[in-house]
C-alpha angles and dihedrals in degrees: 000000000000118000094194138065134176109281121245132200086252088069091067096094093051093045091047092050091050093049093048094047094047105033093117092051092048096043097087090054101042141064114266109278130198122219093268090068090068097053126110090233092054095047090047089052091048091052092046091051091046092051090050089053089048090054088051091050097243099111145008114220112203136180120216114229138203098197103312095334120104108232103161150347135252125184129194096209138188097018104194123190130191118059093345103053090183144133140177130232130215126178148167135192125201110260089237089063101038119115093036097097094254094122091049092048092046092053088049088053090050091051091052091051094044097048096032115034096020096038092217125168100211142025125192136190135179131209136184111261092250097043094104094158092060091042090055090052090054095044091050087056095051099260115148127210112238106172150329123264111210116225089354102159136010101243125172089356100307137081107257136191118245135201110234118221131185140182126195125210087237094056 
């Protein structure tokens, strides 16, 4: 049974509440954010922009569910057609719902969408070197590490190395 669905603008209050409640837990894994990031207006704008990109075929914005309750987000980003046929995924689950298999199931849903509905060839994901929980989610779903990108993203205020993972439709 899927644990994701396409996000709607109506999800903005739930997403905002999760981000506000968990900002300290997410801070080591995220870019630095100012207070405006955690506002309902900003999260509504992010969802509106994401849904516009979805309509254009460049991303799929999903919410992660525990029953009917929104407990996280997963995006299939940067959908590229042509010779590449690829996209990247990024996700988070509320700390109160981690360790229950929801992240693993959500990534499995994203794989089904990417290789089924979207007919992509490749998915990629990146994690901080020390983000073993997220790495386990990817490995459980068949992703394979293929390298390390030095100073890949500015996370928690500093440029940090990331492990690169990929999964092919033929895997």
